[in-house]
Each structure stands twice: as C-alpha cells, then as structure tokens.
N, C-alpha and C positions, 0 to 999 in steps of 0.2 A: 798394191798387193797382186799375187797371182791367184786368180779366181779359180782355175782349174783345181778341183779337189777341196775348195774351201767349204767349210760347213756353215750354211747361212739358215737363219730363222726369220721369217717375214710374218708380222702379225696383220690381220686384215687382208689375208692372201686369197680370199675367194673371188674377189672381183676388183675392178677399178686399178688404182694405181699399185696396190699390194700385188695383184695377179700379174701385172705387166713386169713389176720388179721380180717376181718369182721367175717368170718365163725367161726374162734377160739373163738372170743369174744362171739357170738351168743351161742356157745356150753357150754360157761361158765355161760350163763344166763343172759348176758349183754343185754340192749336195745340198738341195733346198728342202726345208719343211715349211709349210704354211699353217697358220692357225685362223680360226674363226669361230664364231658362236653357232652359226647355223650349219648343223652337221651335213645336212643334205647338200646344200651349195657348197660347202667345203670338200666334200667328197667328189662332187662333179669336177671342181676345179683341179683336185689333186690328180684324178684320173686323166683328164684332159691335158694337163701339163706334164704328167709323169713325175710328180714330186710327191713327197712325203706329206702327211697331214696330222695334226693333232687338233682336235675339238677341244674348245675352252675360252673362257672369258678373261681378257686381259685385266679387267677390273676386280677380278677374283684373286686374292692373295694365294689362295690354294692352287688355283689354276696356273697361275703365273709360275710357281715354284714347280709344279708337276711338268709344265711344258718344256722350261729349260732342262729340267733334269732328264726328261726322256730323250731330249736331243743329244745331250752329253753322254748319257748311257749308250746309246745307238752308235755314235762316232768317235767318242772319247774326247771330244773337245767342241768348242764353239767358236767360229771365227768372225762372224757378221751377225748382228741383230738388225733388222730393219723394223723400227717401230712406227708402223703404218695405221693401225687400227684407229679409226676416228669417226664421230658422228657430230651432227650440228642441230642447232636450234636458233631459229631467228625471229626476233619480236621487238616492237619498240620497248624501252626501258619501263613504260608504266604497265605495259601487258605482261612483262617477264614474271615467271613465278619461280619459286625456290626450286621445285621439282626438277625443272628444266636445267638449271644450274647443276644440281646433285647428278642427274643422268648423264650430261655431257662430260662433266668433270671426272666421273667415275671411269670412263673410258679415256678420254683425251689427256687428262693429266695423272689421275691415279693409276690408271692402266699403263701409260707409258712410264711412269716411276717404277711400278712393280716389275715390269718386264726388263727395264734398264738395270735395276738393282740385281736381279738373279743373274742377267748376262754378265754384268760387272764383276760379280764375285767369281765367275769363272774366268773372266777376261785377266783378272788380277792374278789369279792362281797360276795361269799359263803364261802370264807375261806378255800378252797380245790380245788384240782384238779390234773390232770396228763396230761402232754403235752409230746407226744412221736414224736420225728422228725426222719424220715427215711432218713438217707444220704447214705454213700457208703465208701468203703474203698478208692475210688477215692479222698475223702475228706481228707484222710491222708497222701496220696503220690501221686503226679502227675505222668503223664504218656505221652508218645508220641502220639499226636493227641488229648489230653484231655483238651487243653486250655479252652474250654467253658463249658464243663460239670464237669470237675475236679474242677475248680474255683467256680462254683456255689455252690458245695458241701463244699467247703473250707470256703464259705461265711455262708452256713447254720450252719456249725460247730461254727463259731464265734458267730452267732447271738444267737445259742443255750446257750453258755457259759455266755453270757450277760444276757439271760432270767432266766437262772438258778440262777444266783445271785440275780437279782431283785425280783423273785417270791418266794424264800424259807421262807421268813418271812410271806407269806400268806398261808403256808402250801401245796405249790404246788411243785410237783415233775417234773422237766423237764429233759428228757432223750434223748440222741442221740443213734442210732442204725446205725452201718456201716456194711451192707451185702456186702459180696464178690460177685463174679459172681453168678448170680441167673438165673435159667431157666424161664424167664418171658415173652419172646417175646418182650422185650425192643425194642422200636422205630417202633413198629408195625410189626417186622418180627417175624415169628413163631419160637419158641425156637427149637434148635436142640435136639434130644434125647441124653442124656449123663448121666448115672446112677452115675457119680462121682461128678457132678455139684450140687449145692444147689437148692432146690425147694422153692417156696414161703412159704410152710408150716412149713419148719425149722425156717425161720425167724419169722412166726407168732407163733409158739411155744416159742421162745426165748423172744417175746415181752409179751406174757401172763405170762411167768414165771417171768419177771422182774415186771411186774405190781401187781403180786400176793404177792410180798415182803411185809411186814407189813409196814404201812405208816410211822412209825417211822424212816425209812431208805429207800433208793433207789440206783439203779446203774445208775450213771450220765452219763455214756458212755460206750458201749460194741460193739465188731466187731463178726461177724459170718462168719467163713470161712469154705469152704469146706474141709474135711479132707485130701483128696488126689485127687486133680483135674487133675492130670497129667496122 
C-alpha cells in the first residue's frame, strides 16, 4: 500500500512498540492517531511525535466506538488499525487468580476484538483496509508461568485467522505479528540495556515493510526474532 496520506490508528501508542510504529508510519507520511489510557503519557507522546491522540481504554466498548468514530470523522476514512495495546501477568498455574485472567483478557483479547470490530465496519464500508494485530511468540508456544499471557495471545491468533477469512472479500488485509522478546519496559518495568535483544524500532520496521507490499498480496503472519539474544 501507499503509506503517504494513509489514515492510521495505533492502540497503546504512548510507549514501546506502539510508539515506534506510530513514529515509523508518521515518517512514511501517514496521518497517525495514537490511543492510550494514561492521558498524560499519551499527550506527551503525541506532542513528541507530532501525531493526534485520543485517550481511551480499548477494553471499553464505548471508548472503542468513540475512538474509531473520531478518526473517521476527522479524516473521512480509516486505512490502518494497529492493534498493539497489551498487558501481561505471569505466575505459576497454582498461584494464578481469576482477576488476573479478567484484567489481561479485557485488554489483550476483548480490547483487540472491540477495536477490530469497529475498524472492520469502516473497512467493509469503504472496501479496503489493513488490520495489524500485535501478538507475541508466546502465542505460538506456551511457557512456564505463561498461563494468562500466552493464552491471551493464542486467543488473538485464533481471532486473527477468523477475521482474515471473513474480510478478504472486502479487500481487507489482516496480519498477525509475533515479536520475540523486545526491550519495551513491558509491565511498567524499565527495560534492561541489552544490545542483543530487539528494540521496538525493529518491530516497527517490519510492520512498515509488510504494509508497503502491494495491496494484491499480504503477509498473513510473521515473527520477528532477535538474531542472537544469548
């Protein structure tokens, strides 16, 4: 697709992968809006990147509807949704509580669904669109302590496959991205310095490259691994 002038919405755009994707799309000439729950951090990112911002919680049906509606009202269309917002919870099975499941699934699964549904309604109306879901390699292989987080990403992977089959006839490209370990400060912790691990910019570069493939084809799913993280 041609990114210059494309209208893009990036969830969880205040920091990490979301912020890097927003920055990369802006550099390509896209008209970018970012979302996030922390208004202060969102406005800081918006000002630094020179992109629009809409505060909201992807896990809220009202916020999801309002966010997509505001972008469409401002630009008349929506070309790209990057479903990036995500949180984690890690514990052994015997120490995992239901509230952790509900909290993570509210963002990682229900939030991704709500944003995708609202964007897809616009995509189908305009007979074009690009939906990029940010999953994780944890969505392809479980790990010790990953009951909540990994299962949420497995769920996202399954939803993505369903949406891909449904939306292709409307000229909508649905892609799943599986980053390996990325230095993002995930979970609110500052990321450790490690020149061998991935940075958000590597994920953003991969997404931009995938989007720039001509619209007659697309990459349905791809993973991004650190070359030698050991």
